[in-house]
C-alpha positions as CSV (number, residue, x, y, z in Angstrom):
1,M,0.1,0.7,-0.1
2,S,2.8,2.2,0.7
3,N,4.6,2.5,-2.6
4,R,0.5,3.3,-3.7
5,L,0.6,6.4,-1.4
6,T,3.3,7.6,-3.0
7,Q,1.8,9.3,-6.2
8,I,-1.3,10.4,-5.6
9,A,-1.6,12.0,-9.3
10,T,-1.0,9.0,-11.3
11,R,-3.5,10.6,-14.5
12,T,-4.7,7.4,-14.9
13,G,-7.9,8.1,-14.4
14,D,-8.4,11.1,-16.9
15,D,-10.4,8.4,-19.4
16,G,-12.9,8.2,-16.9
17,S,-11.7,4.4,-15.2
18,T,-10.8,4.0,-11.8
19,G,-8.4,1.0,-10.7
20,L,-9.9,-1.3,-7.7
21,G,-7.8,-3.3,-4.7
22,D,-7.8,-6.1,-7.2
23,G,-6.1,-4.4,-10.0
24,S,-8.8,-4.2,-12.1
25,R,-10.7,-1.1,-14.0
26,V,-14.2,-0.4,-13.9
27,A,-15.9,3.3,-14.9
28,K,-16.0,5.9,-12.0
29,D,-19.6,5.4,-12.4
30,H,-20.1,1.6,-11.9
31,L,-21.9,0.6,-8.8
32,R,-18.7,-0.4,-6.6
33,V,-17.4,3.2,-7.2
34,Q,-20.6,4.6,-6.2
35,A,-20.9,2.7,-3.4
36,M,-17.2,3.0,-2.3
37,G,-17.3,7.0,-2.6
38,D,-20.6,7.2,-0.3
39,V,-18.8,5.6,2.1
40,D,-15.8,7.5,2.1
41,E,-18.1,10.9,2.3
42,L,-19.9,9.5,5.4
43,N,-16.5,8.8,7.1
44,S,-15.3,12.1,5.8
45,G,-19.0,13.4,7.7
46,L,-17.8,11.7,11.0
47,G,-14.0,13.5,11.2
48,V,-16.0,16.6,10.3
49,L,-18.3,15.6,13.7
50,L,-15.3,14.8,15.2
51,A,-13.4,18.0,15.4
52,E,-16.4,19.5,17.8
53,P,-16.4,19.0,20.8
54,L,-17.7,15.8,21.8
55,P,-18.6,13.5,25.1
56,A,-15.6,11.5,25.7
57,D,-17.5,7.8,24.9
58,V,-18.8,9.3,22.0
59,R,-16.0,10.2,20.4
60,E,-14.3,7.1,20.8
61,L,-17.1,5.2,19.7
62,L,-17.0,7.4,16.5
63,V,-13.3,6.6,15.9
64,T,-13.9,2.8,15.9
65,I,-16.9,3.9,13.4
66,Q,-14.1,5.4,10.8
67,H,-11.4,3.0,11.2
68,E,-15.0,0.4,10.2
69,L,-15.9,1.9,7.4
70,F,-11.9,2.4,6.1
71,N,-12.2,-2.0,6.4
72,L,-15.7,-1.2,4.8
73,G,-14.4,0.4,1.8
74,G,-11.2,-1.7,1.5
75,E,-13.7,-4.2,0.9
76,L,-15.8,-2.6,-1.4
77,S,-12.6,-1.7,-3.3
78,I,-11.9,-5.7,-3.6
79,P,-14.4,-7.4,-5.1
80,G,-14.7,-11.0,-3.4
81,F,-12.9,-9.9,-0.3
82,E,-13.9,-9.3,3.4
83,L,-12.7,-7.3,6.1
84,L,-15.6,-6.3,7.7
85,K,-17.0,-8.9,10.3
86,A,-20.6,-9.2,11.7
87,G,-18.9,-8.5,15.4
88,A,-18.2,-4.7,13.5
89,V,-22.3,-5.0,12.9
90,L,-22.8,-6.5,17.3
91,Q,-20.7,-3.9,18.2
92,L,-23.3,-1.2,16.8
93,D,-26.3,-3.4,18.2
94,Q,-24.5,-3.2,21.7
95,A,-24.1,0.8,21.2
96,L,-27.3,1.6,19.7
97,A,-29.2,-0.1,22.5
98,R,-26.8,1.6,25.1
99,Y,-27.1,4.8,24.2
100,N,-30.5,4.6,23.1
101,A,-31.9,3.0,26.6
102,A,-30.7,6.3,28.5
103,L,-33.0,8.8,26.0
104,P,-37.1,9.7,26.4
105,R,-39.0,7.5,24.4
106,L,-40.3,9.8,21.1
107,Q,-43.5,11.0,21.7
108,E,-43.4,13.1,17.7
109,F,-41.2,13.3,15.1
110,I,-38.1,15.2,15.5
111,L,-36.3,18.1,12.6
112,P,-32.5,16.9,12.2
113,A,-31.3,20.0,14.1
114,G,-30.5,21.5,17.3
115,T,-26.8,21.4,18.9
116,R,-24.2,21.9,15.7
117,S,-22.1,18.1,16.6
118,A,-26.5,17.2,16.4
119,A,-27.3,18.4,12.7
120,L,-24.0,17.0,11.9
121,A,-24.7,13.4,13.3
122,H,-28.0,14.3,11.2
123,V,-26.2,14.6,8.2
124,S,-24.2,11.6,7.9
125,R,-27.1,9.2,9.1
126,T,-28.4,10.5,5.9
127,V,-25.1,10.0,4.2
128,A,-25.2,6.3,5.9
129,R,-28.7,5.6,4.4
130,R,-27.1,6.5,0.5
131,A,-24.7,4.4,1.4
132,E,-26.5,1.7,2.1
133,R,-29.3,2.1,-0.9
134,A,-25.7,2.2,-3.1
135,L,-24.8,-0.9,-1.8
136,V,-28.0,-2.6,-1.8
137,A,-28.1,-1.1,-5.8
138,L,-24.5,-3.0,-6.0
139,A,-25.7,-6.7,-4.6
140,A,-28.7,-6.0,-6.9
141,A,-26.1,-6.6,-9.6
142,E,-22.8,-8.5,-8.1
143,K,-22.4,-9.9,-4.9
144,V,-21.6,-8.4,-1.9
145,N,-21.4,-9.6,2.0
146,E,-23.8,-9.0,3.9
147,A,-22.3,-7.6,6.9
148,P,-21.5,-4.1,5.1
149,R,-25.5,-3.6,4.6
150,Q,-26.2,-5.1,7.6
151,Y,-23.6,-2.3,9.1
152,L,-24.8,1.0,7.2
153,N,-28.6,0.4,8.3
154,R,-27.2,0.1,11.9
155,L,-25.1,3.1,11.6
156,S,-27.5,5.2,10.1
157,D,-30.0,4.5,13.2
158,L,-26.8,4.6,15.9
159,L,-26.7,8.5,14.5
160,F,-30.0,8.9,15.0
161,V,-29.5,8.0,17.9
162,L,-26.6,9.9,19.1
163,A,-27.6,13.2,17.5
164,R,-30.4,12.7,20.2
165,V,-27.8,12.2,22.5
166,L,-25.4,15.0,21.8
167,N,-28.7,17.5,21.9
168,R,-28.5,16.9,25.6
169,A,-25.3,16.1,26.2
170,N,-24.9,20.5,26.2
171,L,-21.2,20.7,26.0
172,D,-21.9,23.8,24.4
173,G,-23.9,25.5,26.5
174,L,-26.9,24.4,23.8
175,G,-28.1,21.6,24.2
176,G,-31.4,20.5,25.7
177,D,-34.1,18.7,23.9
178,D,-34.6,17.3,20.3
179,V,-36.1,19.7,18.1
180,Y,-39.8,18.6,17.3
181,W,-41.3,18.9,13.8
182,R,-44.5,21.1,14.8
183,S,-47.5,19.0,12.7
184,E,-50.2,21.2,11.6
185,R,-52.8,17.8,12.4
186,L,-51.1,17.3,15.3
187,A,-52.0,20.8,16.4
188,R,-55.0,20.9,15.2
189,A,-56.1,17.1,17.2
190,A,-55.2,19.0,20.1
191,E,-56.6,22.2,19.6
192,E,-60.3,19.8,19.2
193,G,-58.9,17.5,22.2
């Protein structure tokens, strides 16, 4: 890998193709490349979130997730290879249960808003969903391992929960609660009830 990183601008992609980890070349709009790009964007979004003040346990979890996403991207870059293990999905399940247990039950829909860190978690959540859709599209055309799709599905759920956690963290003096959607229908029902 170190030899590959010594020259970043290779110009080999000028023809609209890119190299995969197994040495094969595909078009830059190939489903596999799209999925890899979405995972990379998700990882970058988490990097921006990590630049914010965060509770230490959330920071540690997000750093671990970044490493697992890099594994997922590596797996996608080499057709037929497995880097992301089922244990990574289990770790997300455990984190999801732990963080969700400490939150009040949702009675209404919430907006992707609140503190800056919560809003960034919501943005990453939407990118995780896009990456998951890209992976599903790829799996319809080629064989893809189950763990990456499961991982992205759980991760988007976890990022929703972490956004709620971060809204309550009050690290920047702005925390408090979720930002609830004001449904006109629900408001009318409350007035009538």
